[in-house]
N, C-alpha and C positions, 0 to 999 in steps of 0.2 A: 534723461532717457536711459542711459547706461545703468544707473543705480536702480531704476525701476525694473529693468530687465533682470538684473541679478536677484532682486526681491521676488519677482514673479516666478522666475525659473526655480529658485530655491523653495518657495512655497509649494509649487506644483510637484517638484521632485520629492519633497518630504511627504506630501499627501499620498503620492503614488507608492512611496516606500511603506507607509503605514498600511495601505491596502494589501501590499504583498506580504507584510508581516501578518496581517489578519488571516491570510491563507493558511497559516499554521493551524488555526482552529478548524478550517475546512478539512485539512488532511487528517487531523485527529478524529473528527466526527466520521469521516468517510471510512477510515481504516477500522475504527472501533465497530461501526455498524456492520461491516462486511466480514467480521471475524466473530468468534464465539464469546459469549458473555464471561466465561471463565478466564479469559485473557484480556478483558477490557481495561483493567487497571494498568497492566503492562503496556498495552498499546498507547493509552493516554500518557503514561509516564514517558515513553520513548519520544512521542511527538512534542511533549512539553519541554523535556530536557535537551533534546537535540538542538534546538535553536540557541540555547545557552552555550552548549559545547561549541557550536559553529561560531558564535560571536567571539569567544575567547580565541579559538584557533585562527580565525580570519584576522583578528586584531594582532595576534603575535607574529604571524608570518605570512598568512594567505594573501593579504592585500599586497604586501611587498613583492611576492613572487609574481602576482598577477599583473600589477600595474607599474611596478618599479622599472626604471630604465635598466636595460640589460642587453642580452643577446636575443637571438630568434626563438629561444626555447623557454627562458624564464628570466624574471627580473632579478637584479643583483644590487640595486641601489635603493636606499630607503627601505631596507628589507624587513627590519624588526619594528613592531609597535607603531607603524604608520608615523615614523619619526624623521622621514626625509625632508629635505628642503622643498618648500612649496609656497607659492604666493597666490593660490586660487582665491577669488574667482577670476583672476586674470586669465586671458586666453590668447592663443596665437603667439605673435612675436612678443607680447607683453608678459608671457608666462615664463617664470624662472623657477625651476624645480626639477625633481627627479621622477615625476609621474606624468611625463609628457603624453603618454598614450591616451589619457583621459582629460587632457587640458582643454579639449574642445568644449567641455561643459562649463558654462559660466555660473557655477555655484561654488560655495565654500568647500574645502577639502572634506569636512566631516559630513556634509550632505552627500558627497560622492561616496564616501566610505559606507555610510548607512544604507544607501540605496543598493550598493553592490553586496553588502552584507546580507540583506534579506534574500537576495538571489542565491547566495552561497548556502544559506540555511534551507532554502527550498530544495536545492539539489540533494542535500544530505537527508532530508526527511523522506524523499522518494524511496530510499532504500528500505525504510522501516516496514512498509506494507508487505513487500515481497518476501521478507525473512520472518514474518510474523508467526506467532504461536509456537515457536520452537527454538528461538535464539536466546542465548544468555544475555541478560541486560548489560552487564559490564563489557562484554565483547562487542556489542553493538555500539556502545558509547565510544570505545576506543577506536573502532573503525571510523565512526563519524568524525572524530577529531582529526585523524590522519587523512581522511578523504578531503576535508576542507583545508587542511594545511598543505597538502601536497598534490593530490590528483586534480581537484577542481581548479586551483589557481594556475597550474601549468597549462591546462587546456585553455583556460581563460586568457592567459598571456598569448598563446598562439593566435587567438582569434580577436580578442578585444584589447590586448595589451601591446600591440605592435609587433607580434611575433610573425613567424614564417607564413602561416596561413593567411594572416591579415595582409601581408605584403604581396601575395599572389592573387588577392582579390576575393577570398572566401567571405561570404556574407551570412551573418546570423544576427538579425537585428535585436531580438530580445531573448534568445537562448534555447532554441529547439535542440541545438547541439551542446552548447556550453553548460546549460542547466539540466535539461531533460535527458539527453542521451548519456551524459556523464552519470547522472543518477541511475538511469536505466541499466547501463552496462555494469555498474557496481552492484545493483540489485540482482542482476542475472548471475554474476559470479557467486554472490552470497547464497542465492537459492540453490545453485548447483552443488556447492560444497556442503550445505546443510542437509540436503536431501528432502524428500517430501514429508509432510505430516503423517503421523500414524493413521493408517486406515484410508488414506487418500487414494492409493492405488493398490488394489488387492485382487488376486486371481485374474489378472488381465483386465480388470474393470476400473473405470474412473468413478470413484464414489464422491458425489458432491458433498461438501461440508458447508452448509449454508451459514451465513452470518446471523447474528442474533437480533439486529434492529435495522431494518431498511429505512425507517424514519430518520435515524441518525445519518445513514449513508446519503440519503437524499438531501438533508440539510447541509451536510458537508460539501456536496457537489455544488449546491447553490452558492455557498460561501466562496468556493474556489472560482466559480464562474464570475462572481462579483469581484473577487480579488484580481482576476486577470485584467480588469480594466485599469488597474495600476501597473500590472506586470508589463503589458505591451505598450500602451500609450505612454506610460511613465519612462520607458526607455529612451524617449526623446531627450529627457533631462532638460527640457526647455518648454516654456509656456507658449508654445506655438499652437494656438487654438485650432487652426485649420488641420494641422497634422494630428493633434490629439483626437479630434472628432472623427477624422477619417480612419485612423488606426483602431479606434474603439469600435466603429461600425464594422470594419473588416473582421475584427476579432469576434464580435458577436455573431455575424453571419456564418462564419465557419463553424462555430459551436452549434448554432441552430441546425445547420445543414447536417453536421455529423450526428447530432441527436436523432434526427429523422431517419438517416440512412442506417444507423445502428438499430433503430426500432424496426425498420422494415426487414433488415437482414436477420435479426433474431426471430422475427415473426415467421419468416419463410423457412429458415433452416432449423429453428428450434421448436417450431410449431406454436410458440407462445411469444407475446411481446415481453421479453425478459427485462425487468427494471434494472438489474445490475448491469446488463449489457448497455442499456440506454444511458445510464449514468456514466459509464466508462466511455461510451461513444461521445458524449458531450465533452469530456475531458480530452479525448483523443483529438477532437476538432480544435480545441484550444491549444494543445501542444503543437499540432501540425502547423497552425497559423503563426506561431510565435516567431519563427525565423523570417518568414516572408511578409509579415503584416505591414511593413513600410514600403514594400516594393511591388505589390501586386494590386490588381483592381478588386472591387467588391465582387464582381462576377467570378473572378478567379478564386476568391476566397470561398465561394459557395461550392465550387468543384473540389477544392482542396479539402474542405470539411467533409464533403460527401464521401470521398474516397477514404478519409480517416475513419469515419464511422463504420465502414465495411471492413477495413483492415483490422480494427480492434476486435471485432467479433471473431473473425477467423484466426487471429493471432492468439486469443485466449484459448480457443479450441486446439490450436496447434501445440502450444506449450503444455497443455494437459496431455495431449497425445504422446509427446516425447518425455512426459513425466517430470517436467520442471514445475514444481508446485509454487504458485504465486497466489496467495489467498485473496488479494484484492485486484489483480490485473495490472499491477504497476509496470511490469516489463512491457506488456502490450501497449499500454497507454503512453508511457514516457520514452521507452527505447524505440519501439517500432515506429511510432508516429513522430518521435523526434527525428528519426532518420528520414521519414517521408516528408516532413516539413522542411528539412534542410535541402532535400533534392527538389522540392517544389519551388524553391527560390530560382534554381536554374531552369525550371520548366516554364514558370509563369511570370518571371520578372518582366515588368512592363517595357523595359528598354533592351535588356540583354538576355532575355529568356529564350527558350527553344520555340515558344509560340511566335517569336519574331525571326526565327531562322538562325538564332545565335546559339552555338553549342559550347563555346569555351567556358562560360560560367557554369554550365552543368557539369563539365569535366572537373572544374575546381571544387565544386560542391561534393562531387562523388569522392574525390581524393581526400577531402576533409573528413568525410564520414568514415572512410577506411582508416585514416591515420588516427583519428580520435578514438575510434572503436578499438583498434589494436593496442594503443597506449593504455586506455582506461581498463580494458579487459585484463591485460597482463598485470598492470600495477595493482589493481584492486584484488586480483586473484592472489598475488604474492602477499599483500597485506592480510587478507583473510586467512591464508595458510599459516602465516607467522602467528597470528592471534590464536588460531586453532591449536597450534603446537604448544603455545605457552599457557593459554587460559582455557582452551576448548571453545567450541562455538555453540554446541547444541546442549540443551538441558537433558536430563535423564528421561527415560521412557515413562517412569512413574510420575515425574514432575509434569511432563507434557499431558499425561492422562488427567491428572488432577487439575491442571491449569496453572499458568505462570503467575497468576495474581497472588496466590498463597505462597508458592515456592520461591518466587523472586521478590515479593514485596510484603508478604504477610498480611494481606488484606484483600477484600473482594469488593467489586464494584456494586453488586446488588445483594447486600447482606440479608435482606428480608426474604430472598429467594434461595439462600444457601442453606446448608444443613447445620445451622447453629454453630458456624465457625469450624466445623469439622474439616480436616484437610482432605476428606474424601468427598467434597461437595459436588464434584462433577465427574461424569463417567464418559468415556469415549464411545460414541455411537458409530457402528459400522453396519453396512449392508441393510440399511433401513429402507423399506419400500415407501415410495412417495405417491402411491396411487390414491386417488380420491376415495374416501370412505363413503359408502352408500348412505344417502340421506335417510334411508329407512332405518338404519341402525341408530339406536338411542345413544346420546352422549353419555359417557361414563359418569360425568358429574351429575347426571339427572337419573341415575339408576335408582330403583326402588330399594327400600331397606333390605339388607341381606336376609335370605331365608336360612333356616338352620343349616349349619355346616355339614356338607357331605364329605365323607372320608375319601380323599383322592387315592387313586391307584399309584403306588410307588414301587418302582422296580429298582433293584440294586445290581450294579455291574462292578462291584468292588469298591468299598468306601475307603478313601484315603484317611490318613491321620489328621487330627485337628490342626496341626502345625503346617500342614502342606496345603497347597492350592488344589482345588477340585472344580470341575465344571458340571453344571446341570443342564439338562435339555427339557423344555416344556413342550409337550405334544398335545394334539387334539384341541387346539384353541385358535381363534382368529388372530393371526399374527399382527394384523394392522391395529386391531383394537387393543391388543396387549401392549404394543409399542406406545399407543396413545396413553394408556394407563400409566406406563412407566414414565413417560414424559411429564404427565400431570403430577405424579408423586415427586419427581425430582425437582421440578421448577415451580410448583404451586405453593400454597400456604402450608408450610411444614407443620403447623399446629394441627392440621386436619389429616395428616398422613398417619396411617395405622402404626401402632407401636411396633408391631412385628417387622414392618419394613424398615423402621428406624434402627432396629436391632441388627438386621442383616446387611444393611446398605454399606456401612463402613468397610466391610470385607469384600465388596464388589470391586473387581479389577477391570473387567471388560464385559460390555453388554453388546450382543449382536442379534437382537431380535428374539429368537427363541432359545438361544444359548447364553448362559451367564457364567463367567469365570469368577470364582471366589479365591482370594489370596490365602485365606485360612478359615477356620471355623469348624464346628461339628456338623457334618453333612446331614445327619438325621434331624437335628434340631433346626438347621437352616431350611431343609425341605418342608418340615411341618409348618414353620412360620410362614414360609413363602406360599404354601398351599392355602393357608388361612387367608392371606392377603388376597389371593386370586378368587377364592370362594366368596369372600365378603364383597368383592368387586362385581360378582355376578357371573363369573366363569363357571362352567359345569363340564363334567366329563373329561377333564384334562388329565394327563399323566406327567409325572416328573420322574426323571431318572438321572443317575450319575453316569457320566460318560468319561472315557479316558481321553486325556489331552493328546 
């Protein structure tokens, strides 16, 4: 019976670990879909490589700090390369080794290591989305290595490694704090130091920067939901079928409840059922139930998830209001709901929760939230600052406008939609109106063949030299239709784009609806070519003039 238990526990723990590893694909799809296509390669590269970085870092020192015998704050035995004495899968009094904090699990040492490794990798990849579209690739990798080597395992030791929070009764079954809050705090500090993306906040307005593929984002969220059935039930590290089934059900019900509450909240306050809010609502419910999933009832999980779905919507709006730019909502999902899930343990614990009149556990949970938040925020802030001083954190303005795919990796994710490998394949869009175009207006792609070109009216307000930048303004045209034309020419079949547009596009620096900034070029020639493009597209009676910057 003993040998069979070891086999069953090991098989279940490894399968659960594989499911958590599979969540890396979910994060990659979600983050890529919610960000712009010009940064897709960079996002996929970060999510792919970060697990490799985490694996090496956790193997070298992270495991030892987290689970090695030591003091109340970090492990000091068996510190390097998982090399300490250990006779797992022996447990209890039969265990002889330096990793006593995890000796309760009757699985081999390397099964323990692998399962904890995939959790460490998850915490690191949380940071990726919040700092997306403007961070230097090498700076992100260095931070990920140091986070998994130092920040994550120290907090893990406090809670899961026999440290001081564990000793005073702090509970976090599968990692609302250890994994998600740590990742969330690190993401918050990174987003603050990086600053917002270009054009995100301008003239007191919040300008939405939509992702390029909500199909990918939805697929990623489904994968994460699926992977969570390894994340939470797998934290038993035991093939206790009753516990596995119960925890899986509680996990699912929280996610379902949060999905619906996020749907209703976005529908009421944003006037439309926003898919991105719903996706993040589901993830918020999963994060929130991660800490209490083994301690609460199914009915309590419904309430925990329902609150999480509401929290994530208002949290996303709040961080936008205070100008913390988080392209995918990572901070709202993982930090805010990691905190909520941790406190939910003290509120809804079936024996020691506030619902039973017990307040001590809630106090301990609150103390843990404050302590972990303070340590993680300060330590991650320092690491980000050091990296900033040595290597820099943010790419140049030009690189951000062009997209990180070419500047950081020399390739694009969708080459058939780019401008034949030109480094100017993408333009920053700002102040674009998202009003619905009247159905009565004909689609640009269905316009009749162009009529003979009418000479546009061109006014001159002082033409700059060819080597200098200049800005033109197009007047007397339908701005919405003009933006639609621009989008089609930038992202459609490049073989069908007018030659005149191909000639002037490499010099475009900034597009803002009816104003276009050119980095260089002959203004007269540029205006004539652009006028021809507009005329052949069917626009009439427009004016083009050069304006001072």
